[in-house]
Backbone as CSV, one residue per row, in Angstrom:
resi,resn,N_x,N_y,N_z,CA_x,CA_y,CA_z,C_x,C_y,C_z
1,MET,195.397,78.772,187.668,194.491,79.884,187.820,193.063,79.502,187.427
2,LYS,192.948,78.695,186.359,191.601,78.323,185.920,190.919,77.413,186.927
3,PHE,191.701,76.683,187.739,191.082,75.837,188.753,190.595,76.668,189.939
4,LEU,191.246,77.791,190.216,190.743,78.693,191.247,189.430,79.333,190.810
5,VAL,189.345,79.658,189.529,188.095,80.198,188.999,187.004,79.129,189.055
6,SER,187.361,77.886,188.750,186.404,76.785,188.844,185.941,76.587,190.280
7,LEU,186.857,76.745,191.228,186.496,76.618,192.639,185.533,77.728,193.042
8,PHE,185.788,78.944,192.581,184.918,80.074,192.886,183.524,79.864,192.311
9,TRP,183.436,79.526,191.024,182.133,79.329,190.388,181.443,78.079,190.924
10,GLY,182.213,77.083,191.305,181.623,75.897,191.931,180.979,76.236,193.255
11,PHE,181.599,77.133,194.021,181.016,77.557,195.290,179.712,78.312,195.056
12,ILE,179.701,79.204,194.083,178.479,79.957,193.783,177.378,79.014,193.289
13,PHE,177.722,78.103,192.394,176.740,77.154,191.882,176.180,76.276,192.999
14,SER,177.042,75.774,193.867,176.561,74.908,194.944,175.713,75.687,195.941
15,PHE,176.055,76.952,196.203,175.241,77.762,197.108,173.842,77.952,196.534
16,ILE,173.761,78.241,195.236,172.456,78.428,194.595,171.669,77.121,194.602
17,ALA,172.342,76.009,194.288,171.651,74.717,194.255,171.131,74.336,195.637
18,ILE,171.939,74.519,196.677,171.500,74.191,198.033,170.383,75.123,198.471
19,PHE,170.455,76.388,198.095,169.396,77.331,198.441,168.072,76.935,197.797
20,ILE,168.113,76.571,196.525,166.889,76.193,195.824,166.321,74.901,196.397
21,ILE,167.153,73.919,196.638,166.676,72.646,197.169,166.106,72.823,198.568
22,SER,166.780,73.611,199.409,166.259,73.813,200.768,164.981,74.653,200.748
23,SER,164.822,75.525,199.753,163.592,76.301,199.639,162.422,75.424,199.216
24,ILE,162.692,74.507,198.312,161.633,73.617,197.851,161.241,72.634,198.951
25,LEU,162.231,72.046,199.614,161.950,71.034,200.627,161.612,71.622,201.982
26,GLY,161.926,72.879,202.194,161.738,73.496,203.508,163.027,73.373,204.295
27,SER,163.363,74.400,205.050,164.667,74.423,205.715,164.731,73.473,206.898
28,ASN,163.627,73.277,207.627,163.580,72.385,208.786,164.649,72.718,209.818
29,GLY,164.969,73.993,209.964,165.905,74.418,210.988,167.363,74.160,210.680
30,ILE,167.711,73.990,209.413,169.112,73.768,209.055,169.871,75.067,209.287
31,SER,170.980,74.973,209.995,171.755,76.178,210.282,172.545,76.604,209.049
32,SER,172.924,77.878,209.016,173.648,78.398,207.861,175.063,77.838,207.785
33,GLY,175.648,77.445,208.908,176.991,76.875,208.906,177.050,75.557,208.168
34,VAL,176.013,74.762,208.306,175.977,73.483,207.618,175.853,73.696,206.116
35,SER,175.055,74.660,205.702,174.903,74.895,204.269,176.181,75.464,203.654
36,VAL,176.897,76.301,204.386,178.179,76.821,203.878,179.198,75.692,203.781
37,GLN,179.188,74.804,204.764,180.090,73.650,204.726,179.754,72.761,203.522
38,ASN,178.477,72.551,203.260,178.081,71.765,202.096,178.478,72.448,200.801
39,CYS,178.393,73.772,200.742,178.821,74.513,199.551,180.305,74.325,199.293
40,ILE,181.089,74.364,200.349,182.534,74.180,200.204,182.847,72.776,199.705
41,ILE,182.179,71.783,200.266,182.410,70.399,199.848,182.020,70.201,198.396
42,LEU,180.857,70.706,198.004,180.420,70.569,196.608,181.323,71.319,195.642
43,SER,181.818,72.484,196.039,182.700,73.232,195.137,184.048,72.540,194.958
44,VAL,184.548,71.905,196.007,185.805,71.152,195.876,185.592,69.934,194.981
45,ILE,184.462,69.252,195.128,184.160,68.112,194.259,184.029,68.573,192.810
46,PHE,183.379,69.699,192.591,183.238,70.246,191.243,184.603,70.576,190.643
47,THR,185.495,71.160,191.443,186.832,71.513,190.953,187.638,70.268,190.615
48,PHE,187.537,69.220,191.440,188.222,67.969,191.115,187.670,67.360,189.828
49,GLY,186.371,67.484,189.618,185.781,67.001,188.377,186.297,67.758,187.166
50,VAL,186.415,69.071,187.303,186.941,69.889,186.210,188.408,69.539,185.942
51,ALA,189.186,69.327,186.996,190.595,68.963,186.826,190.729,67.602,186.150
52,THR,189.864,66.673,186.508,189.897,65.350,185.895,189.532,65.433,184.413
53,LEU,188.499,66.205,184.100,188.141,66.380,182.694,189.259,67.057,181.913
54,GLU,189.941,67.992,182.547,191.060,68.672,181.884,192.192,67.685,181.574
55,LEU,192.448,66.776,182.499,193.483,65.767,182.254,193.090,64.825,181.121
56,VAL,191.841,64.403,181.096,191.377,63.473,180.065,191.369,64.149,178.698
57,ILE,190.840,65.354,178.630,190.753,66.066,177.352,192.132,66.522,176.903
58,GLY,192.970,66.923,177.845,194.315,67.390,177.499,195.177,66.307,176.885
59,LYS,195.019,65.060,177.348,195.796,63.967,176.784,195.330,63.622,175.382
60,ASN,194.048,63.798,175.104,193.533,63.501,173.761,193.992,64.544,172.743
61,LYS,194.217,65.778,173.166,194.666,66.807,172.241,196.101,66.585,171.811
62,LYS,196.921,66.060,172.697,198.338,65.851,172.373,198.480,64.514,171.704
């Protein structure tokens, strides 16, 4: 369940990060589908990172 929450917050974080970066650099005609696809990719990477940290930290506790 906590990884689903991480996936959700990762999607929100990546959407905000991509929005800010594209606002600073200028959109240059980037379609919204590409940015949503990038948000999904970044959120999955973020969730895998959280899962990896959970495995590393979880083994140290036991």
